[in-house]
C-alpha positions, 0 to 999 in steps of 0.5 A: 500500500505504501508503495502504491501511494508513492507511485500515485503521488509521483505520477500526479506530480505531488512531492509526497503521499501526505501532500497528495492526500491533503490536496482535496480538502486544501489542507496546508502541510503546515497543519499536519506538521505543526500538529505532529511536531507539537504533540511529539514535543509535549509528551511529558503530561502523558508520562506524568498521567501514566505514573499517577495511574501506576501509583494509584492502581498499584501496578509494578509495570504499566502495559498499554492495556492498563489504560482500560482500568478505571481509577475508581469503581462507580456503579452510578447509572444514567438513563437516556432521559437523565443524560439528555436533560443533563446536556440540556442543562449544560447548554442553558446559557447558550445562544437560543439558535444553538440550543434549539438545534441541539434540542431538535437533534434529540427530538423524540422519534429520531434517536434509537437508544437501547441495545437490541438483538441484531442491532449493530454496535457503536453510535452514529448520526445519519443525515440526508439533505431535506430530512431530519437526521437520525441517531443510533445509540447503544445506551448502557447507562454509563457516563461514557454513554452520556458523552456519546449522546451529546457527541452524536447530538453535535453531529445531528445539530450540525446537519440541521444547521447546514441543511437549513442554510446551504443548498444541496451541493454544499450542505455536506461537511467534511470530517474535519469540521464534523468532529469539531461540532461533536467534541465541542458538545463534550467539552460543554457537558464536561465543564457542567458536570465538573461544576455540579459534581456532588461527590469526589467520586463523581468528579474523578469519573468526569476528569478521567473521562476528559483525560481519556478523550485527550489521550485517545483523540489528541495523543494516540491519533497523532501517534498513528498519524506520525507513524504514517508519516514516518512509514511513508518516508521509508518509501521516499528514501528507498528503504526496503519495507519489511515487518521489522522496520515498520514495527520499529517505528511503532516501538520507538513512538510508543517509547517516546510517547508513553515510555512503554516498551511494547516488545514486552507485550505479545504482538503489540509491535504489530499494532500498525497491521490491524488499524484499518484507517492506515490501510483504507484511508491514509492520512485520515486520523490526524483530523481527529486530533486537529478537530479536538484542538479546534473545538477546545479553542472555540469552546474556551473563546465562548466560555470566556465571552470573547466578542462574536465567538458564539456567532462565529461558531454558529456560522461555521456550523451553518456553512456546511461544505461551502468552504475548505475546512481549515478556513472554516475552523479559522473563521470560527476562531481556531487557527490550525496553522498556529502551534498555540491551538495545539498547546492549549490542549496540552495545557488543559491536560496538565490542569486536569492531571493536577486536579486529579492528583489532588482528588486522589 
């Protein structure tokens, strides 16, 4: 596949596989490279968090699968209606047009809530121009499921606003801005839950959820994007490809990001071989980290009452696919060519870890 990408970009006059893949959405190389380099230079909070988990969970060594261990045991359940009302309470002070779209997104009859025999797993929002979007959930009443509700509501509200303000040819937005809308809602809910948490355990659960989002979306996806970048460099440099040198890239990245030696976990160095995005949609995963960073920047502007911040965000949601995604994010207040947009996530991560240390 890597050699196929190389043959394709060379035959079409691009300078690299990365440049070829970014071209269709007019994404500047600077966006990808700034994200890659900024995250690579700021892995200390990751190691700090892993050490905190290791100490609290009394683990002699930390393995990659230990990330699935919860810091606290919680049996608290959230029905779908409770989760929905928590979300509506979290956006109470927001712009009326924004609130209306979010309420409409979760309107009765347009959300398939409960797990059922034969029902597909996961969650998603599905939309078609001129029709109300539908949401599929598999709600099992966990805190994570509540965040899934608001995430998918963000997508459906985005579709509603886009379809209402764009003609058919430009109503469909890119994944780049889609994930801004969904993760923005998650930031709103998390802040609300941290403010209203009644117990230490509830607060720890919310902080852990927020940190898991940063770890999985900002750091892990950027690690995979960096892997793609380095693997394609092997082809550009004429280095023969084999399982050993492809695995070595992953081994080195895990050591740098997490200070974990994945060769001590059976088969983990081959993680690159079972990530479908790397094969089916090359240079795709970086968008998750970029969108997460953009949504945090936009949310902080709105939270801090920056003039016109909410209006600019609504304009982005309404703009659908009428402009290139980096331009849309920048107009909404998030310049993805600016390193500060990404270091804001690092700063937020450190703040959450400090608060978690106090609670533990």
